[in-house]
FIBA-374053 format. One line per field, with one value per residue: residue number from 1; residue in three letters; x, y, z of N, C-alpha, C, CB in turn. Coordinates in pm, whole numbers, plus 50000, padded with zeros to 5 digits. Last residue first. Glycine has a CB too. Layout:
BEGIN
n = NUM	... $
res = ALA	... $
n.x = X	... $
n.y = Y	... $
n.z = Z	... $
ca.x = X	... $
ca.y = Y	... $
ca.z = Z	... $
c.x = X	... $
c.y = Y	... $
c.z = Z	... $
cb.x = X	... $
cb.y = Y	... $
cb.z = Z	... $
***
This chain:
BEGIN
n = 283	282	281	280	279	278	277	276	275	274	273	272	271	270	269	268	267	266	265	264	263	262	261	260	259	258	257	256	255	254	253	252	251	250	249	248	247	246	245	244	243	242	241	240	239	238	237	236	235	234	233	232	231	230	229	228	227	226	225	224	223	222	221	220	219	218	217	216	215	214	213	212	211	210	209	208	207	206	205	204	203	202	201	200	199	198	197	196	195	194	193	192	191	190	189	188	187	186	185	184	183	182	181	180	179	178	177	176	175	174	173	172	171	170	169	168	167	166	165	164	163	162	161	160	159	158	157	156	155	154	153	152	151	150	149	148	147	146	145	144	143	142	141	140	139	138	137	136	135	134	133	132	131	130	129	128	127	126	125	124	123	122	121	120	119	118	117	116	115	114	113	112	111	110	109	108	107	106	105	104	103	102	101	100	99	98	97	96	95	94	93	92	91	90	89	88	87	86	85	84	83	82	81	80	79	78	77	76	75	74	73	72	71	70	69	68	67	66	65	64	63	62	61	60	59	58	57	56	55	54	53	52	51	50	49	48	47	46	45	44	43	42	41	40	39	38	37	36	35	34	33	32	31	30	29	28	27	26	25	24	23	22	21	20	19	18	17	16	15	14	13	12	11	10	9	8	7	6	5	4	3	2	1 $
res = LEU	MET	ASP	GLU	MET	VAL	LYS	TYR	CYS	GLN	GLN	TYR	LEU	SER	GLU	VAL	ASP	ARG	SER	ALA	ASN	GLU	ASN	ILE	ILE	ILE	GLN	THR	PHE	ASP	LYS	GLN	GLN	LEU	THR	THR	ASP	VAL	LYS	SER	HIS	ILE	TYR	GLU	GLN	LEU	GLU	LYS	GLU	LYS	ASN	ILE	ALA	GLU	PHE	PRO	SER	SER	SER	ASN	GLU	GLU	ILE	ARG	SER	GLY	LEU	ASP	ASN	ILE	ILE	ARG	GLU	TYR	ILE	TYR	SER	GLU	ILE	GLN	ILE	PRO	ILE	MET	GLU	ASN	LEU	LEU	ASN	SER	ASP	ILE	LYS	GLU	LEU	THR	SER	ILE	ASP	LYS	ASN	GLU	ASP	GLU	ILE	LYS	GLU	TYR	LEU	THR	GLU	MET	THR	ARG	ILE	LEU	ALA	LYS	ARG	ALA	VAL	SER	ASP	GLU	LYS	THR	ILE	PRO	ILE	PRO	ALA	ILE	LYS	ASN	ILE	VAL	ASP	THR	LEU	ILE	ASP	LYS	ALA	SER	ARG	GLY	GLU	TYR	ASP	ILE	LYS	TYR	SER	SER	LEU	THR	GLU	ARG	ILE	GLY	GLN	SER	SER	THR	ASN	ASN	LEU	PHE	GLN	GLY	PHE	SER	VAL	THR	SER	ARG	VAL	GLY	SER	SER	ALA	SER	LYS	ALA	ALA	ASN	ARG	ALA	GLY	GLY	TYR	ALA	LYS	VAL	TYR	SER	SER	VAL	ALA	ASN	LYS	TYR	ASN	SER	SER	SER	GLY	SER	ALA	TYR	LYS	SER	MET	ASN	THR	LYS	ALA	ALA	THR	TRP	GLU	SER	ASP	VAL	ASN	ASN	SER	SER	GLN	GLN	ASN	ASN	ALA	THR	GLU	ASN	ASN	ASN	LEU	ASP	ASP	GLN	GLY	ASN	SER	ASN	ASP	GLU	GLY	THR	GLU	GLN	PRO	ALA	GLU	ASN	ASP	PRO	THR	SER	SER	ASP	ASN	PHE	ASP	ASP	PRO	LEU	LEU	PRO	ASN	ARG	SER	PRO	GLY	THR	TYR	ARG	THR	SER	THR	GLY	MET $
n.x = 48520	48544	48683	48931	49020	49040	49296	49456	49562	49633	49870	50027	50050	50178	50407	50507	50576	50764	50937	51021	51072	51300	51256	51228	50990	50839	50948	50832	50599	50300	49978	49832	49693	49625	49370	49378	49562	49468	49261	49338	49512	49309	49204	49380	49429	49193	49203	49402	49299	49092	49288	49402	49180	49131	49352	49343	48949	48790	48911	49009	49280	49363	49243	49372	49633	49629	49634	49896	49999	49797	49858	50120	50101	49898	50094	50323	50214	50159	50374	50488	50341	50338	50611	50617	50550	50744	50965	50922	50961	51236	51391	51569	51713	51970	51922	52040	52298	52370	52181	51983	51969	51684	51545	51313	51191	50948	51083	51175	50967	50865	51058	51041	50817	50859	51041	50919	50719	50959	50994	50804	50760	50959	50941	50744	50859	51257	51409	51528	51778	51697	51632	51846	52027	51868	51794	52039	52107	51924	51972	52219	52063	51929	52158	52446	52764	53021	53016	52904	52861	52788	52767	52599	52751	52762	52500	52500	52668	52534	52297	52243	52138	51862	51778	51921	51782	51529	51533	51625	51436	51235	51327	51321	51033	50966	51088	50956	50704	50733	50815	50547	50282	50161	50064	49877	49697	49610	49480	49262	49194	49274	49335	49082	49006	49143	48959	48733	48815	48833	48589	48426	48527	48427	48166	48064	48036	48090	48350	48568	48661	48449	48490	48736	48710	48516	48685	48885	48787	48667	48885	48985	48784	48835	49061	49036	48823	48999	49196	49011	48959	49186	49254	49044	49133	49380	49295	49120	49316	49487	49332	49253	49531	49574	49365	49506	49775	49851	49934	50215	50465	50584	50878	50906	50935	51276	51437	51456	51359	51340	51057	50974	50966	50926	51104	51138	51099	51124	51304	51211	51204	50902	50731	50358	50128	49841	49675	49697	49773	49937	50105	50193	50235	50050	50083 $
n.y = 51233	51381	51609	51508	51355	51520	51673	51539	51455	51753	51802	51607	51732	51980	51900	51834	52083	52210	52016	52089	52237	52177	51777	51527	51439	51496	51279	51040	50996	50984	50844	50623	50755	50950	50882	50611	50635	50783	50600	50393	50439	50588	50283	50152	50303	50261	50012	50030	50124	49957	49736	49839	49852	49597	49531	49676	49786	49961	50298	50523	50553	50496	50706	50924	50900	50945	51199	51257	51005	50951	51144	51098	50838	50882	51078	50894	50697	50829	50879	50628	50542	50695	50617	50340	50354	50498	50350	50105	50232	50307	50084	49835	49626	49678	49567	49319	49383	49398	49116	48919	48668	48616	48929	49240	49405	49478	49476	49730	49868	49853	49975	50216	50321	50313	50485	50717	50767	50829	51082	51250	51218	51382	51617	51719	51737	51740	51585	51254	51128	51227	51103	51057	50895	50720	50557	50489	50304	50111	50028	49850	49664	49548	49429	49373	49434	49445	49765	49991	50348	50648	50877	50916	50890	50621	50537	50585	50376	50176	50168	50407	50600	50575	50441	50588	50844	50765	50737	50966	51139	51017	51071	51373	51372	51320	51476	51701	51665	51601	51843	51978	52029	52256	52240	52038	52202	52402	52246	52138	52300	52363	52122	52035	51960	51695	51652	51590	51378	51156	51136	51077	50813	50674	50608	50448	50563	50445	50339	50465	50543	50753	50902	51018	51133	51347	51490	51586	51771	51922	52046	52156	52342	52516	52630	52788	52960	53091	53168	53385	53570	53653	53827	53965	54107	54222	54397	54569	54688	54805	54998	55159	55257	55385	55619	55704	55790	55969	56258	56344	56330	56083	55914	55564	55353	55237	54947	54730	54521	54592	54516	54267	54038	53794	53710	53496	53365	53091	53004	52714	52482	52471	52676	52722	52460	52289	52110	51939	51587	51318	51114	50760	50486	50229	49869 $
n.z = 48223	48454	48474	48564	48412	48187	48292	48329	48086	47992	48170	48082	47816	47916	48001	47766	47672	47850	47812	47526	47357	47185	47146	47264	47329	47087	46940	47081	47122	46956	47054	47085	47395	47595	47713	47783	47953	48142	48207	48296	48533	48704	48736	48873	49105	49196	49293	49465	49678	49740	49806	50047	50203	50245	50383	50629	50657	50595	50550	50676	50685	50411	50271	50420	50320	50053	49957	49890	49799	49603	49423	49354	49224	49010	48877	48792	48658	48433	48336	48288	48124	47873	47831	47738	47456	47363	47418	47246	47007	46999	47260	47427	47418	47543	47824	47823	47800	48043	48198	48191	48059	47982	48037	48040	47963	48114	48382	48360	48340	48613	48715	48604	48735	49010	49016	48922	49150	49346	49255	49296	49541	49613	49507	49656	49921	49871	49859	49719	49550	49165	48944	48725	48872	49011	48792	48697	48920	48844	48615	48679	48839	48641	48473	48629	48511	48355	48275	48357	48509	48428	48298	48083	47858	47923	47859	47572	47495	47574	47445	47142	47033	47030	47238	47428	47369	47463	47733	47831	47759	47920	48179	48141	48138	48392	48560	48497	48592	48852	48912	48847	48913	48879	48635	48674	48831	48658	48470	48619	48947	49199	49352	49378	49118	49180	49374	49252	49073	49254	49322	49112	49094	49275	49441	49620	49979	50183	50184	50294	50045	49995	50214	50174	49942	49996	50182	50036	49874	50057	50132	49927	49840	50067	50065	49843	49930	50136	49998	49830	50049	50122	49893	49904	50136	50091	49877	50030	50200	50007	49906	50169	50221	49975	50042	50245	50175	50016	49980	49762	49706	49670	49759	49742	50004	50126	50195	50324	50199	49814	49617	49522	49745	49955	50224	50459	50726	50678	50413	50143	50145	50081	49895	50041	49910	49855	50118	50352	50384	50538	50352	50270	50056	49941	49989 $
ca.x = 48508	48490	48554	48848	48990	48944	49144	49400	49536	49549	49721	49972	50055	50039	50319	50509	50453	50616	50892	50982	50969	51329	51219	51361	51095	50794	50945	50985	50648	50444	50065	49848	49703	49767	49413	49300	49599	49586	49226	49263	49569	49409	49109	49336	49536	49222	49095	49430	49417	49065	49198	49474	49274	49027	49320	49442	49053	48748	48878	48858	49226	49403	49217	49207	49564	49625	49511	49812	50073	49812	49703	50084	50172	49870	49948	50323	50272	49984	50286	50548	50289	50217	50579	50674	50472	50600	50951	50921	50840	51131	51361	51502	51598	51993	51909	51897	52264	52367	52310	51985	52125	51756	51576	51399	51315	50947	51005	51274	51048	50787	51010	51168	50819	50748	51090	51017	50697	50879	51117	50834	50668	50948	51055	50710	50758	51088	51429	51419	51748	51834	51557	51711	52080	51955	51685	51967	52171	51895	51864	52241	52156	51874	52052	52335	52701	53004	53098	52792	52970	52728	52873	52540	52708	52912	52533	52421	52742	52681	52306	52297	52280	51928	51746	51914	51930	51550	51499	51722	51527	51211	51329	51439	51145	50901	51138	51103	50709	50681	50920	50702	50365	50239	50190	49978	49758	49714	49598	49350	49184	49273	49458	49122	48960	49196	49123	48725	48761	48981	48679	48431	48564	48577	48211	48141	48016	47972	48228	48461	48706	48494	48347	48706	48823	48495	48558	48951	48851	48574	48791	49074	48821	48684	49036	49121	48797	48893	49229	49080	48834	49136	49335	49081	48998	49378	49389	49066	49194	49540	49392	49157	49451	49668	49380	49373	49750	49757	49917	50063	50435	50499	50798	50952	50868	51165	51446	51550	51268	51436	51150	51072	50939	50929	51021	51151	51092	50993	51341	51248	51330	50945	50852	50513	50206	49954	49678	49630	49795	49823	50099	50109	50282	50139	49997 $
ca.y = 51225	51262	51632	51687	51315	51403	51718	51566	51382	51655	51891	51610	51591	52007	51959	51704	51999	52259	52026	51935	52287	52232	51920	51587	51454	51582	51444	51085	51096	50959	50987	50657	50632	50956	50987	50670	50530	50816	50751	50377	50414	50656	50420	50140	50286	50396	50073	49951	50206	50057	49722	49793	49966	49674	49457	49698	49679	49866	50148	50502	50550	50424	50562	50918	50875	50812	51197	51375	51110	50880	51143	51213	50838	50796	51097	50994	50627	50770	50979	50734	50459	50711	50750	50396	50265	50543	50477	50103	50173	50393	50132	49963	49613	49712	49692	49342	49327	49507	49210	49027	48742	48526	48810	49118	49371	49442	49341	49621	49874	49817	49879	50166	50308	50201	50356	50675	50724	50667	50943	51198	51153	51235	51522	51672	51627	51798	51688	51399	51147	51177	51176	51132	51020	50818	50642	50596	50426	50191	50114	49985	49789	49588	49554	49354	49479	49311	49660	49916	50208	50548	50846	50974	51030	50647	50531	50659	50518	50185	50195	50258	50610	50629	50394	50482	50814	50803	50602	50846	51139	50999	50926	51322	51454	51244	51344	51706	51657	51513	51725	52021	51888	52237	52308	52007	52070	52420	52354	52065	52253	52445	52211	52122	52079	51771	51625	51721	51473	51189	51155	51196	50899	50699	50701	50389	50612	50495	50254	50384	50469	50658	50867	50945	51031	51239	51427	51499	51633	51822	51993	52054	52256	52453	52553	52664	52892	53013	53105	53295	53483	53565	53705	53887	54053	54097	54257	54505	54579	54684	54882	55071	55149	55277	55535	55656	55709	55840	56205	56359	56467	56153	56026	55706	55365	55286	55074	54858	54564	54542	54611	54326	54152	53773	53816	53478	53491	53131	53038	52872	52469	52433	52618	52749	52547	52369	52206	52044	51724	51409	51213	50874	50574	50355	49999 $
ca.z = 48082	48462	48400	48632	48537	48184	48264	48457	48165	47932	48208	48246	47833	47839	48109	47861	47593	47825	47932	47590	47417	47285	47109	47220	47429	47197	46890	47036	47216	46928	47050	46949	47293	47530	47635	47666	47851	48076	48162	48186	48410	48645	48672	48724	49000	49188	49191	49334	49583	49708	49724	49937	50188	50178	50281	50552	50701	50700	50500	50673	50787	50512	50282	50429	50458	50084	50010	49907	49896	49701	49494	49402	49323	49113	48925	48895	48775	48506	48369	48346	48216	47955	47859	47892	47572	47341	47439	47391	47053	47024	47105	47432	47352	47426	47791	47814	47669	47991	48202	48279	48058	48090	47992	48142	47883	47981	48317	48362	48215	48484	48773	48623	48595	48979	49024	48829	49022	49354	49261	49134	49464	49699	49480	49530	49903	49913	49925	49717	49709	49300	49017	48690	48804	49085	48846	48643	48865	48985	48612	48599	48915	48755	48423	48595	48626	48477	48275	48335	48504	48474	48367	48237	47874	47954	47993	47682	47449	47638	47570	47201	47060	46915	47117	47395	47356	47344	47633	47843	47695	47774	48148	48159	48034	48247	48548	48470	48448	48781	48952	48802	48909	49002	48650	48597	48861	48766	48438	48532	48809	49102	49290	49481	49101	49071	49393	49344	49014	49170	49463	49184	48964	49325	49314	49545	49829	50205	50112	50376	50133	49886	50188	50316	49936	49906	50246	50189	49805	49981	50229	49962	49764	50059	50168	49818	49824	50183	50071	49770	49991	50227	49945	49785	50115	50200	49832	49943	50243	50097	49814	50094	50298	49968	49900	50277	50304	49956	50087	49796	49747	49547	49788	49643	49881	50146	50085	50387	50352	49960	49686	49457	49681	49800	50159	50309	50684	50728	50551	50166	50169	50219	49903	49993	50022	49797	50004	50366	50311	50548	50445	50210	50182	49893	50001 $
c.x = 48548	48452	48484	48701	48899	48928	49030	49263	49439	49474	49586	49826	49955	50014	50183	50383	50424	50523	50726	50907	50954	51225	51289	51366	51197	50923	50955	51010	50794	50512	50228	49947	49725	49773	49550	49333	49520	49594	49349	49249	49480	49459	49195	49261	49457	49315	49113	49311	49439	49180	49123	49391	49326	49090	49237	49404	49179	48873	48864	48814	49057	49315	49227	49161	49441	49575	49514	49698	49979	49915	49724	49919	50134	49975	49888	50175	50270	50068	50159	50454	50401	50222	50469	50644	50509	50533	50801	50897	50835	50998	51275	51522	51535	51844	51909	51863	52116	52306	52264	52112	52100	51954	51677	51431	51370	51054	50965	51168	51130	50871	50958	51150	50926	50762	51006	51050	50794	50770	51032	50951	50742	50856	51053	50810	50738	50998	51297	51481	51665	51736	51629	51636	51942	51975	51734	51874	52114	51985	51846	52096	52192	51954	51995	52211	52545	52884	53063	52878	52867	52810	52827	52651	52639	52861	52681	52458	52631	52701	52443	52324	52353	52075	51804	51882	51989	51692	51559	51685	51641	51320	51319	51443	51245	51015	51070	51145	50840	50715	50863	50797	50506	50311	50248	50078	49869	49788	49692	49504	49291	49239	49436	49272	49011	49120	49134	48893	48775	48943	48805	48511	48525	48611	48344	48198	48127	47924	48078	48377	48632	48554	48382	48572	48770	48574	48512	48795	48868	48650	48700	48960	48871	48697	48879	49083	48878	48840	49117	49129	48883	48997	49255	49145	48995	49221	49362	49153	49152	49425	49438	49220	49347	49602	49427	49354	49594	49754	49786	50061	50279	50448	50693	50838	50900	51052	51299	51519	51365	51343	51210	51141	51018	50879	51003	51054	51138	50980	51142	51213	51333	51103	50921	50628	50320	49993	49801	49624	49681	49870	49985	50125	50222	50142	50089 $
c.y = 51055	51184	51484	51641	51399	51349	51604	51603	51413	51534	51799	51680	51580	51815	51947	51781	51869	52161	52103	51934	52146	52294	52020	51723	51504	51572	51503	51199	51122	51076	50923	50805	50709	50860	51026	50789	50578	50750	50799	50529	50409	50600	50510	50216	50248	50425	50214	49996	50154	50146	49867	49804	49943	49818	49538	49635	49727	49777	50069	50353	50522	50436	50484	50790	50854	50795	51051	51333	51181	50940	51052	51210	50974	50807	50998	51075	50755	50728	50939	50847	50546	50606	50751	50522	50311	50455	50536	50235	50177	50355	50248	50012	49761	49672	49736	49482	49343	49507	49324	49112	48827	48578	48720	48967	49250	49372	49347	49466	49742	49781	49771	49986	50208	50196	50251	50546	50655	50667	50853	51084	51130	51163	51397	51592	51585	51686	51728	51469	51282	51188	51143	51201	51119	50946	50749	50671	50527	50316	50215	50100	49910	49694	49655	49449	49424	49337	49563	49787	50111	50428	50735	50943	51045	50795	50606	50660	50591	50349	50207	50279	50472	50590	50454	50421	50694	50811	50621	50715	51050	51010	50935	51171	51359	51280	51269	51574	51678	51519	51625	51915	51899	52102	52314	52106	52030	52294	52345	52113	52204	52429	52344	52168	52164	51912	51731	51716	51599	51344	51215	51249	51053	50814	50772	50511	50533	50533	50295	50311	50401	50504	50728	50837	50946	51140	51318	51413	51519	51706	51878	51985	52142	52320	52454	52567	52751	52907	53006	53197	53376	53492	53558	53768	53949	54049	54159	54354	54510	54616	54767	54962	55081	55189	55387	55553	55618	55766	56089	56251	56457	56286	56037	55797	55515	55338	55133	54979	54719	54610	54577	54464	54216	53905	53822	53601	53538	53306	53087	52928	52639	52470	52572	52674	52585	52474	52254	52103	51813	51567	51313	50956	50707	50409	50145 $
c.z = 48106	48346	48427	48616	48586	48292	48237	48436	48285	48021	48088	48236	47990	47855	48037	47987	47665	47752	47908	47716	47499	47368	47237	47174	47384	47319	47017	46976	47173	47002	47020	46957	47187	47436	47577	47613	47718	47985	48090	48154	48299	48521	48627	48670	48863	49059	49171	49250	49474	49598	49668	49788	50049	50126	50187	50414	50589	50729	50627	50612	50782	50643	50365	50361	50468	50227	50076	50026	49950	49844	49618	49465	49422	49242	49031	48961	48887	48676	48443	48393	48324	48103	47948	47904	47716	47421	47463	47461	47174	47031	47139	47304	47364	47332	47615	47768	47679	47860	48117	48300	48168	48114	48051	48038	47933	47905	48203	48331	48214	48335	48635	48620	48553	48825	48980	48866	48926	49236	49280	49116	49318	49596	49492	49466	49750	49868	49975	49858	49704	49470	49149	48826	48781	49035	48928	48701	48824	48962	48751	48600	48837	48793	48528	48545	48564	48556	48363	48273	48467	48441	48458	48347	48050	47967	48035	47816	47580	47616	47649	47374	47079	46880	47032	47320	47331	47286	47497	47761	47709	47724	47988	48135	48031	48138	48435	48482	48417	48629	48884	48802	48837	49010	48773	48579	48796	48859	48540	48502	48731	48955	49203	49449	49262	49086	49314	49392	49119	49137	49386	49279	49051	49191	49323	49412	49751	50057	50138	50337	50224	49985	50056	50259	50056	49909	50144	50200	49893	49885	50134	50067	49829	49969	50154	49959	49822	50102	50102	49858	49913	50134	50022	49823	50046	50159	49949	49874	50147	50144	49923	49996	50204	50071	49941	50153	50281	50056	50041	49920	49770	49583	49669	49693	49840	50018	50096	50299	50366	50066	49802	49502	49630	49725	50016	50267	50539	50721	50562	50342	50171	50267	50024	49990	49977	49916	49988	50216	50287	50462	50422	50360	50164	50030	49968 $
cb.x = 48620	48396	48578	48880	49094	48973	49145	49472	49639	49634	49751	50086	50241	50058	50360	50717	50494	50616	51011	51113	50845	51412	51032	51414	51133	50631	50799	51045	50636	50480	50054	49684	49574	49885	49382	49174	49551	49692	49191	49128	49635	49506	49009	49281	49649	49288	48947	49437	49554	49033	49113	49513	49393	48901	49258	49566	48986	48618	49000	48792	49270	49534	49263	49128	49577	49757	49395	49740	50173	49858	49567	50110	50311	49867	49857	50413	50439	49881	50254	50640	50298	50082	50550	50831	50513	50544	51012	51045	50818	51133	51275	51549	51511	52133	52021	51832	52315	52482	52456	51948	52179	51736	51604	51266	51421	50925	50891	51365	51145	50693	50897	51229	50840	50579	51127	51134	50658	50781	51245	50890	50531	50866	51149	50677	50618	51028	51497	51203	51901	52023	51405	51602	52161	52079	51589	51916	52235	51943	51742	52276	52300	51860	51915	52314	52729	53138	53217	52671	53061	52598	52929	52382	52578	53050	52533	52300	52717	52816	52235	52470	52298	51923	51631	51893	51986	51494	51327	51729	51550	51124	51197	51482	51213	50723	51121	51185	50622	50553	50940	50768	50277	50147	50183	49933	49676	49644	49552	49279	49137	49369	49538	49108	48784	49172	49210	48590	48622	49016	48720	48346	48446	48696	48106	48054	48036	47980	48236	48392	48777	48639	48240	48648	48990	48494	48434	49001	48995	48475	48692	49236	48898	48564	49040	49304	48823	48795	49278	49174	48735	49091	49434	49167	48914	49401	49578	49038	49070	49628	49536	49064	49372	49825	49506	49254	49741	49805	49893	49947	50481	50367	50888	50945	50708	51207	51484	51730	51298	51630	51092	51023	50891	50830	51072	51100	51159	50978	51507	51133	51423	50924	50924	50560	50236	49906	49589	49692	49851	49787	50225	49924	50448	50073	49933 $
cb.y = 51344	51274	51675	51879	51304	51306	51811	51670	51350	51596	52125	51716	51531	52102	52119	51658	51956	52390	52110	51849	52346	52306	51934	51513	51349	51522	51507	51002	51046	50955	51091	50675	50528	50935	51073	50685	50369	50810	50858	50289	50302	50669	50505	50041	50163	50441	50055	49778	50218	50104	49631	49645	49974	49696	49340	49648	49492	49776	50077	50623	50663	50458	50509	51050	50967	50751	51226	51417	51207	50760	51070	51313	50827	50656	51088	51095	50556	50550	51044	50782	50272	50671	50826	50391	50098	50540	50533	50051	50053	50479	50012	50058	49494	49638	49753	49315	49173	49554	49139	48977	48839	48331	48828	49059	49478	49542	49299	49627	50008	49948	49939	50236	50443	50242	50330	50759	50820	50636	50929	51336	51240	51245	51544	51775	51675	51960	51783	51355	51162	51357	51146	51016	50976	50770	50565	50561	50407	50099	50019	49932	49737	49489	49489	49299	49662	49298	49694	49995	50154	50545	50964	50886	51064	50603	50379	50615	50587	50075	50108	50208	50695	50765	50391	50452	50843	50910	50576	50805	51238	51082	50834	51359	51611	51319	51271	51798	51749	51520	51683	52127	51770	52252	52428	51968	51974	52508	52509	52060	52343	52481	52119	52048	52062	51694	51477	51705	51431	51077	50989	51204	50853	50525	50818	50255	50788	50611	50101	50442	50526	50751	51038	51083	51097	51271	51543	51640	51655	51913	52128	52111	52306	52568	52659	52710	52981	53091	53176	53349	53565	53668	53776	53959	54133	54152	54288	54616	54632	54728	54940	55162	55215	55318	55610	55785	55833	55752	56323	56315	56584	56065	56158	55684	55330	55382	55019	54828	54411	54615	54722	54336	54219	53645	53935	53314	53554	53068	53192	52973	52371	52276	52692	52835	52481	52449	52318	52131	51702	51429	51280	50826	50590	50469	50004 $
cb.z = 47975	48531	48223	48505	48618	48104	48130	48530	48192	47833	48145	48365	47839	47628	48156	47942	47430	47740	48024	47626	47317	47254	47097	47117	47490	47255	46803	46947	47369	46765	47233	46873	47273	47625	47696	47695	47903	48135	48293	48208	48414	48730	48777	48693	49045	49322	49237	49353	49634	49830	49790	49974	50302	50284	50325	50614	50678	50653	50400	50578	50841	50534	50223	50349	50541	50064	49901	49753	49833	49632	49384	49284	49270	49052	48803	48832	48737	48385	48254	48256	48181	47848	47742	47921	47562	47193	47334	47435	47020	46944	46994	47538	47411	47387	47872	47946	47641	47994	48140	48396	47910	48012	47881	48310	47887	47924	48375	48537	48209	48456	48880	48773	48530	49032	49145	48821	48967	49525	49386	49036	49458	49878	49542	49450	49963	49820	49852	49735	49816	49303	49003	48618	48647	49101	48925	48555	48778	49141	48591	48425	48960	48852	48358	48679	48664	48598	48297	48235	48665	48427	48435	48292	47736	47827	48027	47687	47228	47547	47619	47111	47183	46931	47089	47434	47456	47339	47607	47994	47698	47708	48226	48285	48086	48185	48675	48562	48376	48808	49113	48896	48823	49121	48610	48487	48843	48860	48430	48409	48741	49110	49196	49621	49062	48924	49343	49498	48971	48998	49566	49227	48792	49331	49291	49500	49809	50310	50160	50438	50185	49777	50123	50465	49955	49790	50273	50380	49747	49884	50300	50028	49685	49981	50289	49804	49711	50212	50156	49701	49896	50388	50059	49694	50059	50398	49819	49850	50297	50225	49711	50011	50428	49999	49785	50288	50449	49830	50202	49652	49632	49504	49806	49441	49895	50228	49904	50381	50539	49974	49714	49341	49735	49756	50191	50247	50775	50891	50572	50040	50057	50227	49851	50054	50151	49650	50016	50474	50181	50729	50449	50145	50196	49766	50169 $
***
């Protein structure tokens, strides 16, 4: 069963100190004098901005409350509508566009994984591993792929990085199963080609989307399911649903050109957005 943490909604970068002030005007630089007393007008603007920010915060809190409630109902069995639980989860991020935009580590790891597969297909596995500075002589394919994971998604610092790494590990396990043979050495990895790339990119995207929802709301499943066995079944049902949506959305796409162009990150983010959109709209 997936490991999850309680999540209350998007937050600021945990690497920034608490007193970080993201302002274009330094703290010790006073505003320029205009010769006019605009204190009342400025107070009105500040009050309006505060009210708007409070309203926005309330809306976000409301959306996340709905997402957690719907997932809890699904887990407990009081509702079998897992589609609604996933839809409300995407809406809690502000919709498909914002969900994809905030999936920066997922997008980055998908691009890097695709480029690894593409380089292996076009240049050969030995040349690719040499460019990654990964030793391969006398090593098993499994150990080599572990090193590739560490290059693409190093030991995580943030929650988002952790989700991306878990998704990549899940994807690499699937890749290994697809290319595994009796040798299980570097020659096994020579099977990677453009067809396998097109097969693996959707798996990487669905793995990330699944790992992210489990990280954000998995505790609701664990706490509200009648047993650990039932919790596992609920997570599996969610995984199968996400697979079906991603597979249908991305079928027959050629990812080879998307991965290698200069706008790869933007285009991969668009793929994420398309997948989140069908889940948000329950199509």
